Backbone bond lengths (Angstrom), bond angles and torsions (degrees), N, CA, C in turn:
res aa  C-N    CA-C-N  psi(-1)  N-CA   C-N-CA  omega(-1)  CA-C   N-CA-C  phi
1 X - - - 1.442 - - 1.518 108.77 -
2 X 1.294 117.02 136.66 1.451 121.91 -178.82 1.526 110.41 -84.40
3 X 1.338 115.18 151.38 1.458 120.25 179.09 1.527 112.06 -72.17
4 X 1.324 117.00 -23.64 1.456 120.53 -177.16 1.525 112.89 -78.76
5 X 1.325 117.35 -17.60 1.462 120.41 179.73 1.521 110.38 -75.81
6 X 1.324 116.00 140.24 1.450 120.77 177.62 1.521 109.55 -83.04
7 X 1.318 115.93 139.17 1.456 120.23 176.67 1.515 108.59 -82.42
8 X 1.328 115.85 136.14 1.454 120.23 178.82 1.523 108.65 -81.47
9 X 1.325 116.43 126.03 1.453 121.31 -179.54 1.520 109.34 -81.83
10 X 1.330 116.96 142.37 1.466 118.77 177.97 1.520 110.78 -67.95
11 X 1.300 116.11 145.97 1.453 121.53 179.34 1.512 111.08 -84.37
12 X 1.309 117.17 -168.75 1.460 120.63 178.09 1.528 110.59 -66.80
13 X 1.322 117.45 158.62 1.468 119.75 -177.70 1.530 112.38 -69.25
14 X 1.334 115.28 153.71 1.461 121.72 177.04 1.522 108.63 -81.44
15 X 1.333 116.53 140.04 1.461 122.51 177.57 1.523 109.05 -112.81
16 X 1.320 116.34 137.18 1.464 121.63 179.53 1.531 109.80 -75.52
17 X 1.327 115.62 128.11 1.461 121.38 177.39 1.526 109.03 -93.16
18 X 1.346 116.99 -51.39 1.462 120.98 -178.11 1.523 109.71 -165.05
19 X 1.329 115.62 163.22 1.464 123.01 175.85 1.523 107.54 -119.57
20 X 1.336 115.76 133.90 1.460 122.02 -176.59 1.525 110.27 -124.89
21 X 1.333 115.74 154.46 1.458 120.94 176.57 1.525 111.14 -93.69
22 X 1.338 116.88 -7.22 1.455 122.14 -176.88 1.530 109.34 -134.06
23 X 1.336 117.51 134.21 1.459 121.26 -179.64 1.528 111.65 -63.58
24 X 1.311 117.31 -37.75 1.462 120.36 -178.56 1.533 112.03 -61.29
25 X 1.344 116.65 -38.26 1.458 120.38 177.64 1.525 110.89 -66.88
26 X 1.326 116.37 -39.50 1.464 120.97 178.16 1.525 110.67 -65.18
27 X 1.323 117.21 -41.62 1.464 121.37 179.73 1.525 110.94 -66.40
28 X 1.336 116.83 -37.47 1.465 120.93 178.65 1.534 110.11 -64.68
29 X 1.325 117.05 -44.82 1.466 121.65 178.81 1.530 110.33 -64.07
30 X 1.326 117.47 -38.10 1.462 122.16 178.18 1.527 110.69 -60.56
31 X 1.312 117.50 -44.07 1.463 121.55 178.91 1.533 111.50 -67.22
32 X 1.339 116.95 -38.13 1.462 120.53 176.92 1.527 110.93 -61.46
33 X 1.329 116.52 -43.53 1.455 120.49 179.36 1.523 111.11 -66.34
34 X 1.320 116.52 -41.74 1.463 120.98 -178.88 1.532 110.56 -61.03
35 X 1.333 117.08 -40.78 1.467 121.17 179.29 1.526 111.52 -71.13
36 X 1.334 117.64 -28.03 1.454 122.03 -176.60 1.512 114.64 -80.05
37 X 1.328 118.85 -16.76 1.459 120.48 -178.87 1.515 110.87 -72.61
38 X 1.308 115.25 137.64 1.465 121.88 179.19 1.529 108.40 -81.64
39 X 1.318 117.14 136.65 1.463 121.83 -178.16 1.530 110.89 -62.84
40 X 1.336 117.96 -34.59 1.458 121.49 -177.22 1.527 112.71 -73.44
41 X 1.312 117.40 -19.49 1.458 120.85 -179.34 1.529 109.87 -83.23
42 X 1.303 115.97 -179.58 1.464 121.89 178.96 1.520 109.29 -63.49
43 X 1.314 116.73 135.04 1.462 121.31 177.42 1.527 109.17 -68.39
44 X 1.318 116.48 141.89 1.456 121.32 -177.88 1.516 110.68 -115.37
45 X 1.328 115.60 148.67 1.453 122.20 173.11 1.523 107.30 -107.17
46 X 1.313 116.85 140.71 1.458 122.68 178.75 1.521 108.93 -126.21
47 X 1.339 116.58 144.95 1.454 119.74 175.37 1.516 109.55 -148.81
48 X 1.330 114.44 153.34 1.463 122.09 176.79 1.520 106.65 -117.42
49 X 1.334 116.03 129.73 1.465 120.92 178.60 1.524 109.52 -124.37
50 X 1.311 115.26 146.81 1.463 121.32 176.35 1.528 107.94 -84.06
51 X 1.348 116.97 132.67 1.456 121.38 -178.91 1.522 110.05 -137.45
52 X 1.320 116.00 175.81 1.455 122.14 174.11 1.516 112.66 86.37
53 X 1.313 116.02 174.57 1.459 122.47 178.34 1.513 110.27 -63.21
54 X 1.299 116.62 121.00 1.455 120.70 179.42 1.520 113.43 72.83
55 X 1.321 117.51 7.87 1.464 120.82 179.30 1.509 113.00 66.24
56 X 1.328 117.32 40.31 1.458 121.23 -176.76 1.522 113.56 -88.59
57 X 1.346 117.31 -7.68 1.455 120.48 179.57 1.527 109.40 -121.31
58 X 1.323 115.56 162.07 1.464 121.92 -179.64 1.518 108.77 -131.00
59 X 1.328 116.02 135.42 1.456 121.58 -179.30 1.525 108.76 -113.91
60 X 1.322 115.60 135.07 1.463 122.24 178.15 1.521 107.38 -103.18
61 X 1.340 116.11 125.98 1.462 121.57 -178.43 1.518 109.76 -125.24
62 X 1.347 115.36 154.08 1.459 120.75 178.25 1.525 109.47 -139.91
63 X 1.341 115.19 158.07 1.455 121.97 172.72 1.516 108.74 -161.03
64 X 1.338 115.54 162.62 1.461 120.67 175.83 1.529 108.02 -71.78
65 X 1.316 116.51 138.30 1.459 121.40 -179.34 1.526 109.31 -68.73
66 X 1.347 118.02 120.64 1.464 120.80 -177.99 1.532 113.19 -59.87
67 X 1.316 118.12 -26.19 1.461 121.08 -179.01 1.527 111.77 -68.44
68 X 1.332 117.94 -23.40 1.458 121.68 -176.90 1.524 113.34 -104.42
69 X 1.334 117.89 0.09 1.457 120.18 179.68 1.525 110.08 -79.48
70 X 1.330 117.95 146.50 1.469 119.91 178.07 1.525 110.43 -66.59
71 X 1.317 115.43 144.45 1.463 121.22 -179.44 1.518 108.42 -85.65
72 X 1.330 115.89 129.27 1.456 120.66 178.87 1.530 108.50 -86.55
73 X 1.322 114.57 133.70 1.461 119.19 178.14 1.517 109.36 -84.66
74 X 1.326 115.66 140.71 1.446 120.31 178.07 1.517 109.00 -82.37
75 X 1.325 115.33 139.95 1.461 120.30 177.79 1.518 108.84 -82.79
76 X 1.308 115.39 139.44 1.460 120.19 179.00 1.526 109.18 -85.70
77 X 1.307 114.80 137.06 1.460 120.33 176.25 1.515 109.47 -87.76
78 X 1.299 114.71 148.44 1.469 119.29 -179.99 1.497 111.65 -81.81
């Protein structure tokens, strides 16, 4: 890794919305949530991941989009 490259900072943690036994149900809930978010509020990211033994379940997760979060200024030490 080069010293000139910027390190990508991790965003906010993902929160579990629901667990489904069928991908289609998870995708339907994902679309419902996406339509329900207000444009003026913080943009949200959604993802579906396969979980469980043999990947038989699907988990829907959400988090605030790091690109739209306010940047915190660092305080200078004396």
